[in-house]
C-alpha positions in Angstrom: 62.7 -11.8 -24.0 66.3 -10.9 -24.7 66.1 -12.3 -28.3 64.6 -8.9 -29.5 67.8 -7.1 -28.3 70.0 -9.9 -29.7 68.4 -9.6 -33.1 68.7 -5.9 -33.4 72.3 -6.1 -32.1 73.2 -8.6 -34.8 71.6 -6.4 -37.5 73.4 -3.3 -36.2 76.8 -5.1 -36.4 76.1 -6.2 -40.0 75.0 -2.7 -41.0 78.1 -1.2 -39.4 80.1 -3.0 -42.2 78.3 -1.0 -44.8 77.8 2.5 -43.3 79.0 4.8 -40.5 77.0 6.3 -37.7 77.4 8.7 -34.8 77.7 7.2 -31.6 68.8 8.0 -16.9 67.4 4.7 -16.4 64.0 5.3 -14.8 63.3 3.2 -11.7 60.2 1.1 -11.4 58.7 0.9 -8.0 57.4 -2.5 -6.8 53.7 -2.7 -5.8 51.8 -5.0 -3.6 49.3 -6.7 -5.9 47.4 -8.5 -3.1 44.9 -5.6 -3.2 44.0 -4.5 -6.7 42.9 -1.0 -7.9 39.3 -0.2 -7.1 38.6 1.6 -10.4 39.2 -0.3 -13.7 40.7 1.5 -16.7 41.4 0.3 -20.2 45.1 -0.8 -20.4 45.7 0.0 -16.8 49.1 -1.4 -15.8 51.0 -0.1 -12.8 51.2 3.6 -13.2 51.5 3.5 -16.9 49.8 1.8 -19.8 50.4 -1.0 -22.3 52.5 1.1 -24.6 53.1 -1.0 -27.7 51.2 -4.3 -27.6 47.8 -4.1 -29.4 46.1 -7.3 -28.6 45.6 -7.4 -24.9 44.3 -5.2 -22.0 44.6 -5.6 -18.2 42.0 -4.1 -15.9 42.2 -4.1 -12.1 39.4 -4.3 -9.6 39.3 -4.7 -5.8 39.9 -8.4 -5.7 40.3 -9.6 -9.2 41.9 -8.7 -12.6 40.2 -8.8 -16.0 42.5 -9.9 -18.8 41.2 -9.2 -22.3 42.7 -10.7 -25.5 41.6 -9.1 -28.8 41.1 -10.9 -32.0 43.4 -9.6 -34.8 41.6 -11.6 -37.4 38.1 -10.3 -36.7 38.2 -6.5 -36.5 39.6 -6.4 -33.0 36.6 -8.2 -31.5 37.3 -9.8 -28.1 39.0 -13.1 -28.5 38.9 -14.2 -24.9 38.4 -12.8 -21.4 40.1 -14.2 -18.3 39.0 -13.4 -14.8 41.9 -13.7 -12.4 40.8 -13.9 -8.8 43.0 -13.1 -5.9 44.0 -16.1 -3.7 41.3 -18.7 -3.0 38.3 -16.4 -3.2 35.4 -18.3 -4.7 33.4 -17.1 -7.7 30.9 -18.7 -10.0 32.6 -20.3 -13.0 29.6 -19.3 -15.2 30.3 -15.6 -15.3 28.8 -14.1 -18.5 31.4 -13.5 -21.2 34.3 -15.0 -19.2 36.4 -17.7 -20.8 37.9 -19.0 -17.6 38.2 -18.1 -14.0 41.8 -18.5 -12.7 43.1 -18.1 -9.1 46.3 -16.2 -8.9 49.1 -16.5 -8.3 49.3 -19.7 -10.5 51.6 -22.4 -9.1 51.4 -25.0 -11.8 51.6 -24.2 -15.5 52.2 -25.7 -18.9 53.9 -23.9 -21.8 53.3 -25.5 -25.2 55.3 -22.9 -27.2 59.1 -22.6 -27.1 58.8 -18.9 -28.1 57.4 -18.1 -24.6 60.1 -19.8 -22.7 62.4 -16.7 -22.7 59.7 -14.5 -21.0 59.0 -17.2 -18.5 62.7 -17.5 -17.7 63.1 -13.7 -17.4 60.3 -13.7 -14.8 62.1 -16.5 -12.9 59.1 -18.8 -13.3 60.7 -22.0 -14.6 59.9 -23.6 -11.2 56.2 -23.1 -12.0 56.4 -25.2 -15.1 55.2 -28.8 -14.9 55.3 -29.5 -18.6 56.3 -28.1 -22.0 55.2 -29.0 -25.5 58.7 -30.2 -26.6 62.3 -29.6 -25.7 63.4 -29.8 -29.4 63.7 -26.1 -29.9 64.5 -25.1 -26.3 68.1 -24.1 -25.3 67.4 -23.1 -21.7 69.7 -25.3 -19.7 67.6 -25.2 -16.5 64.6 -26.4 -18.4 66.5 -29.1 -20.2 67.9 -30.3 -16.9 64.5 -30.5 -15.4 63.2 -32.4 -18.4 66.0 -34.9 -18.0 65.2 -35.2 -14.3 61.5 -35.6 -15.1 60.6 -32.5 -13.1 59.2 -31.0 -16.3 57.4 -33.4 -18.7 56.9 -33.1 -22.5 53.3 -33.4 -23.7 53.7 -32.7 -27.4 52.3 -29.7 -29.2 48.6 -29.0 -29.4 48.2 -31.0 -32.6 49.8 -34.1 -31.2 49.3 -33.5 -27.5 49.2 -36.4 -25.0 45.9 -35.6 -23.4 46.2 -38.3 -20.7 49.6 -36.9 -19.6 48.3 -33.3 -19.5 45.3 -34.3 -17.5 47.4 -36.3 -15.0 49.6 -33.2 -14.4 46.5 -31.1 -13.4 47.9 -27.7 -14.5 46.1 -24.6 -13.5 46.8 -23.0 -16.9 48.2 -24.0 -20.3 50.0 -21.3 -22.2 49.9 -21.6 -26.0 50.0 -19.6 -29.2 46.7 -18.4 -30.4 45.5 -18.9 -34.0 42.5 -17.7 -36.0 40.8 -21.1 -35.6 40.6 -23.4 -32.5 41.9 -27.0 -33.0 40.0 -30.2 -32.3 42.3 -31.0 -29.4 41.8 -27.6 -27.8 38.0 -28.1 -27.9 38.4 -31.5 -26.2 40.6 -30.1 -23.5 38.3 -27.1 -22.9 35.5 -29.5 -22.3 37.6 -31.1 -19.6 37.9 -27.7 -17.9 41.6 -27.1 -18.6 42.1 -23.3 -19.0 44.0 -22.4 -22.2 45.7 -19.1 -22.2 46.2 -17.8 -25.8 49.2 -15.6 -26.4 49.2 -13.5 -29.6 52.6 -11.8 -29.3 53.5 -13.1 -32.8 50.7 -11.0 -34.3 52.3 -7.7 -33.0 54.0 -5.8 -35.8 56.7 -4.1 -33.7 59.6 -5.7 -31.7 58.6 -3.8 -28.5 55.0 -4.8 -29.1 56.1 -8.5 -29.0 58.4 -8.0 -26.0 55.6 -6.3 -24.0 53.7 -9.6 -23.8 55.9 -10.4 -20.9 53.4 -8.3 -18.9 50.6 -10.6 -20.1 52.4 -13.7 -18.8 53.3 -11.9 -15.5 49.7 -11.2 -14.6 49.0 -14.9 -13.9 51.8 -15.1 -11.4 51.4 -11.7 -9.7 54.7 -10.7 -11.2 53.6 -7.3 -12.7 56.3 -5.2 -11.0 59.0 -7.5 -12.2 57.7 -7.6 -15.7 57.4 -3.8 -15.8 61.1 -3.5 -14.7 62.3 -6.0 -17.2 60.4 -4.4 -20.0 61.5 -0.9 -19.1 65.1 -2.0 -19.2 64.5 -3.7 -22.6 62.8 -0.6 -24.0 65.6 1.7 -22.8 68.3 -0.6 -24.4 66.3 -0.9 -27.6 66.0 2.9 -28.1 69.6 3.3 -27.1 70.7 1.0 -29.9 68.2 2.7 -32.3 69.7 6.1 -31.4 73.2 5.0 -32.4 72.2 4.6 -36.1 69.9 7.6 -36.3 72.3 9.6 -38.5 73.1 6.8 -41.0 72.7 8.1 -44.5 73.7 5.2 -46.6 71.5 2.3 -45.5 72.2 -1.2 -46.7 69.4 -2.8 -48.7 68.1 -6.0 -47.1 66.5 -9.1 -48.6 64.8 -11.4 -46.1 63.6 -14.9 -46.0 63.8 -18.1 -48.0 62.2 -19.8 -51.0 60.2 -22.9 -50.0 58.4 -25.3 -52.4 58.6 -22.7 -55.1 57.2 -19.8 -53.1 59.1 -17.0 -51.4 57.3 -15.5 -48.4 58.7 -12.0 -47.8 57.5 -10.0 -44.7 55.1 -7.2 -45.5 56.3 -3.5 -45.2 54.4 -3.0 -42.0 55.4 -6.3 -40.4 57.5 -6.9 -37.3 60.5 -7.8 -39.4 60.2 -4.7 -41.6 59.9 -2.4 -38.5 62.9 -4.1 -37.0 65.0 -3.5 -40.1 63.9 0.1 -40.2 64.8 0.6 -36.5 68.2 -1.0 -37.1 69.0 1.4 -39.9 68.5 -0.8 -42.9 66.5 -0.3 -46.1 64.1 -3.2 -46.4 63.3 -4.0 -50.0 59.5 -4.1 -49.4 59.4 -1.1 -47.0 56.7 0.6 -49.1 54.3 -2.4 -48.8 51.3 -1.7 -46.5 50.7 -5.3 -45.2 51.6 -6.7 -41.8 51.8 -10.3 -42.8 53.8 -12.3 -45.3 53.6 -11.8 -49.1 53.8 -15.0 -51.2 55.9 -14.3 -54.3 57.6 -16.2 -57.1 61.4 -16.6 -56.8 61.8 -14.7 -60.1 59.9 -11.7 -58.7 62.0 -11.6 -55.6 65.3 -12.0 -57.4 64.5 -9.2 -59.8 64.0 -6.8 -56.9 66.9 -8.2 -54.8 69.6 -7.9 -57.5 71.1 -4.8 -55.8 70.6 -6.0 -52.2 73.6 -5.7 -49.9 72.5 -8.3 -47.3 70.4 -11.4 -47.4 69.2 -12.3 -43.9 67.3 -15.3 -42.4 68.3 -17.5 -45.3 68.2 -20.8 -43.5 69.9 -23.7 -45.4 67.9 -25.2 -48.2 68.7 -26.8 -51.5 66.5 -24.2 -53.2 68.6 -21.3 -51.8 71.8 -23.0 -53.1 70.2 -23.4 -56.5 69.1 -19.7 -56.5 72.6 -18.6 -55.6 74.0 -20.6 -58.5 71.7 -18.9 -60.9 
């Protein structure tokens, strides 16, 4: 969750080297979610709305919540619907149009993506994890300690998942990144009745849109009030940082990304990265592009446009980049 603030802070520091700029927190009341709202409303969440995220809605009813995930690859059609039932209330598993019925709060979960760990940690939910995909890209010390003590197990990612291990853990939900197509292993596990919860934060094209998915995760654990407070603080800090560079006139030109296997994928002009650079006071070289995804280009095409760039970010370390720098 804090990574969005960290990224923009780093960019602001870099930009400060190139240009000069001029230099009431609202309280969120806790709510008792043991009784849900009687009347549902699109994007109803506490007293406000889902403000930035495009790909999910939450609707509240008397004794259940309806969580809707939209499909960004198919004209905003519904991707999945989850019916979250309060406590132990029984309901038919074959509700028309419902992907899974889940009793909340969830007590036992699996997270297959390391990118969701930050939000889980912010919500103080690490003790609800019984497994993760892999600890390779995780730096949270509490999780690493629990993995070493075999309190949290590693199942492998969805492509190489240890199905027997996952079944033996009996998780109530499995959190994972959603893609345009469902993998073979996902289909197998769905047939076994393991609820997969697809998170599409990576498809949001704004930093705050991505950060707002903390509200999505919170719903399964009845942590809405905590998520609202965390997000409100993040939003306030984000706009505070953005305000500091609002009067920047000379904006540094930024090149982003790396060349891999002869192709340079640059973020589109309406992508999350492009919007982040814009908010940080930079001039992204592909700012006039209208796409939200990545653009595959030849190294020659990128270099030609980037000759006057002031900053090259997210370069990674590859032999190809070293070669390009030599040229």
